[in-house]
C-alpha positions as CSV (number, residue, x, y, z in Angstrom):
1,X,97.9,61.6,77.9
2,X,94.4,61.2,76.7
3,X,93.4,63.2,80.2
4,X,95.6,66.2,79.5
5,X,94.0,66.2,75.7
6,X,90.7,66.4,77.2
7,X,91.6,69.2,79.9
8,X,93.1,71.1,77.2
9,X,90.0,70.7,75.1
10,X,88.1,72.1,77.7
11,X,90.3,75.1,78.8
12,X,90.3,76.3,75.4
13,X,86.2,77.1,75.8
14,X,87.7,80.0,77.9
15,X,91.2,80.4,76.9
16,X,91.1,80.1,72.8
17,X,95.1,79.8,73.0
18,X,98.5,80.5,74.0
19,X,99.7,82.3,70.8
20,X,98.3,85.2,68.7
21,X,97.5,82.9,65.9
22,X,94.7,81.4,68.0
23,X,93.4,84.8,69.8
24,X,92.9,86.3,66.2
25,X,91.2,83.5,64.9
26,X,89.1,83.5,68.2
27,X,88.5,86.9,68.1
28,X,87.6,86.7,63.9
29,X,84.7,84.3,64.8
30,X,83.1,86.8,67.2
31,X,83.5,89.7,65.1
32,X,82.0,88.3,62.6
33,X,79.1,86.9,64.6
34,X,78.6,90.8,65.4
35,X,80.5,90.9,68.3
36,X,83.2,93.1,69.6
37,X,86.3,92.0,71.6
38,X,89.2,93.0,73.9
39,X,92.1,90.7,73.9
40,X,94.0,90.0,77.1
41,X,97.5,88.7,77.0
42,X,98.2,86.6,80.3
43,X,101.4,88.0,80.8
44,X,103.1,87.6,84.2
45,X,103.8,90.2,86.3
46,X,107.7,91.3,85.5
47,X,110.5,91.1,87.3
48,X,113.4,93.7,85.7
49,X,113.2,96.2,83.4
50,X,114.3,93.5,80.2
51,X,110.8,91.2,81.0
52,X,108.8,94.6,80.9
53,X,110.3,95.2,77.4
54,X,109.9,91.8,76.4
55,X,106.4,92.5,77.4
56,X,106.2,95.4,75.4
57,X,107.0,93.8,72.4
58,X,104.2,91.3,72.8
59,X,101.7,93.8,72.9
60,X,103.2,95.3,70.1
61,X,103.3,92.2,68.1
62,X,99.6,91.7,68.9
63,X,98.2,94.8,68.2
64,X,100.1,95.1,64.6
65,X,98.9,91.6,63.7
66,X,94.9,92.7,64.7
67,X,95.5,95.7,62.3
68,X,97.1,93.3,59.4
69,X,94.1,90.9,60.0
70,X,91.3,93.7,59.7
71,X,90.2,93.2,63.0
72,X,91.2,96.5,64.9
73,X,88.2,98.5,64.5
74,X,86.0,96.0,66.5
75,X,88.8,94.8,68.7
76,X,90.9,96.5,71.5
77,X,93.6,95.5,73.9
78,X,93.4,95.0,77.5
79,X,96.9,96.1,79.0
80,X,98.1,95.0,82.1
81,X,100.5,97.6,83.7
82,X,102.3,94.8,86.2
83,X,103.3,93.2,83.1
84,X,105.3,96.1,81.5
85,X,107.1,97.0,85.1
86,X,104.5,98.8,87.6
87,X,105.5,96.9,90.3
88,X,109.6,97.3,89.8
89,X,111.2,98.7,93.0
90,X,111.6,102.3,92.6
91,X,111.4,102.6,89.2
92,X,108.0,100.9,88.2
93,X,105.6,104.1,88.2
94,X,108.4,105.4,85.3
95,X,109.1,102.6,83.6
96,X,105.6,101.5,83.1
97,X,104.4,104.9,81.9
98,X,106.9,105.2,79.6
99,X,106.3,101.4,78.1
100,X,102.4,101.8,78.4
101,X,102.9,104.8,76.1
102,X,104.8,102.9,73.5
103,X,101.3,100.5,73.5
104,X,99.0,102.9,73.4
105,X,100.7,104.6,70.8
106,X,101.1,101.6,68.7
107,X,97.1,100.9,69.3
108,X,96.3,104.2,67.5
109,X,98.8,103.6,64.9
110,X,96.9,100.1,64.3
111,X,93.5,102.0,64.3
112,X,92.1,100.9,68.0
113,X,92.6,101.5,71.9
114,X,93.8,100.1,74.8
115,X,92.1,99.7,78.2
116,X,94.5,99.8,81.2
117,X,93.4,96.5,83.7
118,X,92.9,97.2,87.3
119,X,94.6,95.1,90.0
120,X,94.5,94.8,93.4
121,X,93.7,97.9,95.4
122,X,97.7,98.9,96.5
123,X,98.0,99.8,92.5
124,X,95.0,101.6,92.0
125,X,96.4,105.2,92.5
126,X,99.4,104.7,90.5
127,X,97.1,102.8,87.7
128,X,94.8,105.9,87.7
129,X,98.1,108.5,87.5
130,X,99.5,106.5,84.7
131,X,96.0,106.7,83.0
132,X,95.8,110.3,83.7
133,X,99.1,111.1,82.1
134,X,98.2,108.9,79.3
135,X,94.9,110.4,78.2
136,X,96.8,114.0,77.6
137,X,98.2,112.7,74.5
138,X,95.8,109.5,73.8
139,X,92.4,110.1,75.3
140,X,91.2,107.2,73.9
141,X,92.5,105.0,76.7
142,X,90.5,103.5,78.9
143,X,90.2,102.7,82.7
144,X,88.7,99.5,84.8
145,X,87.2,100.0,88.0
146,X,85.9,97.5,90.6
147,X,83.0,97.9,92.4
148,X,84.0,95.9,95.1
149,X,86.4,98.8,96.2
150,X,85.1,101.5,98.5
151,X,86.8,104.3,96.9
152,X,85.3,103.6,93.2
153,X,82.4,105.8,93.3
154,X,84.8,108.4,93.7
155,X,86.7,107.1,91.2
156,X,83.9,106.9,88.9
157,X,82.6,110.6,89.6
158,X,86.4,111.5,88.4
159,X,85.8,109.6,85.5
160,X,82.5,110.9,84.2
161,X,83.4,112.9,82.0
162,X,83.0,113.2,78.1
163,X,85.4,111.0,76.0
164,X,86.4,108.9,79.0
165,X,85.9,105.2,78.4
166,X,85.0,103.1,81.7
167,X,84.9,99.3,82.4
168,X,83.0,98.6,85.6
169,X,83.6,95.3,86.7
170,X,82.7,93.8,90.6
171,X,86.3,93.0,91.0
172,X,88.1,89.7,91.2
173,X,90.7,89.9,94.0
174,X,90.6,89.4,97.9
175,X,91.0,92.8,99.6
176,X,91.2,93.9,103.1
177,X,87.3,94.8,105.0
178,X,89.0,98.5,105.2
179,X,89.3,98.7,101.3
180,X,86.7,96.7,100.1
181,X,82.9,95.3,100.6
182,X,83.2,92.0,102.3
183,X,79.5,91.0,101.3
184,X,78.4,90.0,98.0
185,X,75.4,92.2,98.0
186,X,76.9,94.9,98.8
187,X,79.6,94.8,96.1
188,X,76.1,94.3,93.6
189,X,75.0,97.7,95.6
190,X,78.1,99.6,95.0
191,X,78.2,98.4,91.7
192,X,74.6,99.8,91.1
193,X,75.5,103.3,92.6
194,X,78.7,103.4,90.1
195,X,76.5,102.7,87.1
196,X,74.0,105.2,87.9
197,X,77.1,107.6,88.0
198,X,78.7,106.5,84.9
199,X,75.5,106.6,82.8
200,X,74.5,109.7,83.8
201,X,77.8,111.0,83.3
202,X,79.3,112.4,79.5
203,X,81.8,109.4,79.6
204,X,81.5,105.8,77.6
205,X,80.3,103.1,80.4
206,X,81.5,99.7,79.9
207,X,79.3,97.3,81.7
208,X,81.4,94.2,82.7
209,X,78.6,91.4,84.3
210,X,77.3,88.4,83.8
211,X,74.8,89.2,86.4
212,X,71.4,89.0,84.8
213,X,69.8,91.6,87.2
214,X,72.4,94.0,86.5
215,X,72.4,93.6,83.1
216,X,68.6,94.4,83.2
217,X,69.5,97.6,85.8
218,X,72.2,98.8,83.3
219,X,69.6,98.5,80.6
220,X,67.1,100.4,82.5
221,X,69.3,103.5,83.5
222,X,70.4,103.6,80.3
223,X,66.8,104.4,79.2
224,X,66.5,106.9,82.3
225,X,69.8,108.7,81.2
226,X,68.4,109.1,77.8
227,X,71.3,106.8,76.1
228,X,71.3,105.6,73.1
229,X,72.7,102.2,72.1
230,X,76.1,102.3,71.3
231,X,77.1,105.2,74.0
232,X,77.6,102.4,76.2
233,X,78.0,98.5,75.6
234,X,78.2,95.3,77.8
235,X,81.3,93.1,78.4
236,X,81.3,89.9,79.1
237,X,84.4,87.0,79.5
238,X,84.7,84.6,76.5
239,X,83.3,81.4,76.9
240,X,80.8,82.7,79.6
241,X,77.4,83.4,79.1
242,X,77.5,83.1,74.8
243,X,73.6,83.1,74.7
244,X,73.1,86.2,76.3
245,X,76.0,87.8,74.4
246,X,73.9,87.2,71.5
247,X,70.7,88.1,72.8
248,X,72.1,91.1,73.8
249,X,73.7,91.9,70.3
250,X,70.2,90.4,68.6
251,X,68.7,93.2,70.7
252,X,70.9,96.2,69.1
253,X,73.4,96.1,72.3
254,X,77.0,96.5,71.4
255,X,78.6,93.8,73.5
256,X,82.5,92.9,73.7
257,X,83.7,89.6,74.8
258,X,87.0,89.6,76.7
259,X,89.4,87.0,75.6
260,X,92.3,85.9,77.0
261,X,95.2,84.0,76.1
262,X,98.9,82.7,77.1
263,X,100.2,80.6,79.2
264,X,99.1,81.6,82.4
265,X,95.9,80.4,81.4
266,X,95.3,78.3,84.5
267,X,96.1,80.9,86.9
268,X,93.1,83.0,84.7
269,X,90.6,80.6,84.9
270,X,90.5,80.0,88.9
271,X,90.3,83.4,89.5
272,X,86.8,83.4,87.2
273,X,85.9,80.6,88.9
274,X,86.6,82.0,92.3
275,X,84.4,84.9,91.1
276,X,81.5,82.6,90.5
277,X,81.4,79.2,92.0
278,X,78.8,77.9,89.4
279,X,81.4,78.4,86.6
280,X,83.6,76.0,88.5
281,X,80.5,73.6,88.9
282,X,79.8,73.4,85.0
283,X,83.7,73.1,84.4
284,X,83.9,70.0,86.2
285,X,80.3,68.9,85.1
286,X,81.8,69.1,81.4
287,X,85.4,67.4,82.3
288,X,83.4,64.3,83.9
289,X,81.2,64.1,80.9
290,X,84.5,63.8,78.7
291,X,85.6,61.2,80.6
292,X,82.6,58.8,80.0
């Protein structure tokens, strides 16, 4: 029991809780500290339309809670299409689009916006098609692009237009070599190429990385392309790199913290540790210290 409480305490450094009240408390602390937030409910891929409907209600309740708490101006919501029906046989595209439309409508009513999360390469085309449909009525809807995928430079060019919000990340999925760069250095180079496209474009780049070198490159590219602070932003994970988040914000940069919540927190942490094994080392060291 004691070990369980200690592990739970460590996990809460990266996932502040299971319910809306807990994530709102974490979001408020970040906003009060001068940071913006992207809230992510860690829902599972749904298996039927009833589960998709339940997920829609969860997202709408979250958005209403952000509005009521006065946080919507500084807190957007990340939306997983898999949780609202994208993977359902035959009807997935239609159901997830209809459900996403309800959620982005609720976001606008709450005074905020939604960014569509990206998953493995098999869903990329459908996710971007959903984005195109949603932006017809809700142009504030954001997208995520993964530098690990070989196709992403082309997608970045297609999305580098005025009003487009694009979160560029490295990518956390194991993909076939035919679809993705197998080498970390190649992923980094792809990240920079895509970032150049987005910074030179007319949209709003959201630079999602903890890599110090890529952060420096992003700042240099913003200067090269004459971008004022606030015409782009940095994004980082809750519980990781808090000192760097504060440093960037203190220098006038807009920094948004990706704050997850929900019962699927252990799977989320495993993916984050797989991205950066050094994070796992730090977690294990903290766990060992707590047992002394």
